[in-house]
C-alpha positions in Angstrom: 0.0 0.0 0.0 1.2 3.5 -0.8 -0.2 7.0 -0.8 -1.8 8.0 -4.1 -3.2 11.4 -4.9 -5.5 12.5 -7.8 -5.6 16.3 -8.3 -8.0 18.2 -10.4 -9.4 21.7 -10.8 -13.0 22.9 -10.5 -14.3 26.2 -11.8 -16.1 27.1 -8.6 -14.9 28.8 -5.4 -13.7 26.6 -2.5 -16.6 27.4 -0.2 -19.1 26.3 -2.9 -17.3 23.1 -3.5 -17.2 22.5 0.3 -21.0 22.9 0.4 -21.5 20.4 -2.4 -19.4 17.9 -0.6 -21.0 18.4 2.8 -24.7 19.2 2.4 -27.2 16.3 2.1 -29.1 17.5 -0.9 -25.9 18.2 -2.9 -24.2 15.0 -1.6 -27.2 13.0 -3.0 -26.5 14.5 -6.4 -22.9 13.5 -6.8 -22.9 10.2 -4.9 -25.6 9.6 -6.6 -28.1 8.7 -3.9 -31.8 8.3 -3.6 -33.4 11.6 -2.8 -34.0 12.2 0.9 -31.7 9.4 2.1 -28.5 11.2 2.9 -27.8 11.8 6.5 -24.5 13.6 7.2 -22.9 14.4 10.5 -20.0 16.4 9.1 -17.7 16.8 12.1 -14.6 14.9 13.2 -15.9 11.6 14.5 -19.2 12.0 12.7 -20.7 9.7 10.1 -22.6 9.7 6.8 -25.1 7.4 5.2 -27.1 7.3 2.0 -28.9 4.8 -0.2 -28.0 4.3 -3.8 -29.9 2.4 -6.5 -28.0 -0.2 -8.4 -28.3 -0.6 -12.1 -30.6 -3.5 -11.4 -32.9 -1.3 -9.3 -31.7 -2.7 -5.9 -31.4 -0.3 -3.0 -28.0 -0.3 -1.3 -27.3 1.4 2.0 -23.9 3.0 2.1 -22.2 4.3 5.3 -18.9 6.0 6.2 -17.3 8.1 8.8 -15.6 11.5 9.0 -12.1 11.1 10.6 -11.2 14.7 10.2 -13.2 17.8 9.2 -11.5 21.2 8.8 -14.0 23.6 7.0 -13.5 24.7 4.2 -10.3 22.9 3.2 -10.1 19.3 4.4 -12.3 16.2 4.8 -10.9 12.8 5.7 -13.7 10.3 5.3 -14.2 6.6 4.6 -15.9 5.5 1.4 -17.4 2.1 0.7 -15.0 -0.7 1.5 -13.8 1.3 4.5 -11.2 3.1 2.3 -9.9 6.3 3.9 -10.0 9.2 1.5 -8.5 12.6 2.3 -10.0 15.4 0.3 -8.1 18.7 0.3 -9.6 21.9 -1.2 -7.2 24.8 -2.1 -8.3 28.2 -3.5 -6.9 28.7 -7.0 -6.8 31.7 -9.4 -10.0 33.0 -11.0 -12.2 31.9 -8.0 -11.5 28.2 -8.8 -10.6 25.3 -6.6 -7.9 22.7 -6.7 -9.2 19.5 -5.3 -6.9 16.6 -4.3 -8.1 13.1 -3.3 -5.5 11.1 -1.4 -5.8 7.3 -0.8 -3.6 4.6 0.7 -4.0 1.9 -1.9 -2.1 -0.8 -3.8 -0.5 0.4 -7.1 -2.7 -2.0 -9.0 -5.7 0.1 -7.9 -4.5 3.5 -9.1 -6.1 3.4 -12.6 -9.5 2.3 -11.2 -9.3 5.0 -8.4 -8.4 7.7 -10.9 -11.3 6.8 -13.1 -13.6 6.7 -10.0 -12.5 10.2 -8.9 -13.0 11.6 -12.4 -16.5 10.1 -12.4 -17.3 11.6 -9.0 -15.9 15.0 -10.0 -18.0 15.0 -13.2 -21.1 14.6 -11.0 -19.8 17.2 -8.5 -19.3 19.6 -11.5 -22.9 18.9 -12.6 -24.2 19.7 -9.1 -22.1 22.9 -9.0 -23.5 24.0 -12.3 -27.0 23.5 -11.0 -26.5 25.8 -8.0 -24.3 28.4 -9.8 
């Protein structure tokens, strides 16, 4: 296992990106989760839960925890599979945000994780465009 970071840029200010990552209605949009199922206790030691619908229509309950919360620039949380993900938000020029996802994973997982982060950030960008 080794630390692996995926860094991307988003066209929105850091505070708005933070809201999308930490408010239930926005969280449901990028997870993507069934409307009304996200319950977030965004604090160090808190937890999150939401229900997603599989491609076969099956409801799947997901849960995780927040190991560190430092608004508006750092979230350390677990994602399904109990994988710890550190998300760091940095203000960038032109009111944009640099977002970095850091994982402790095997090298063999890096391509899959990069694709997963890009998929999530595509949905985050869609949610951000909807509230812009």
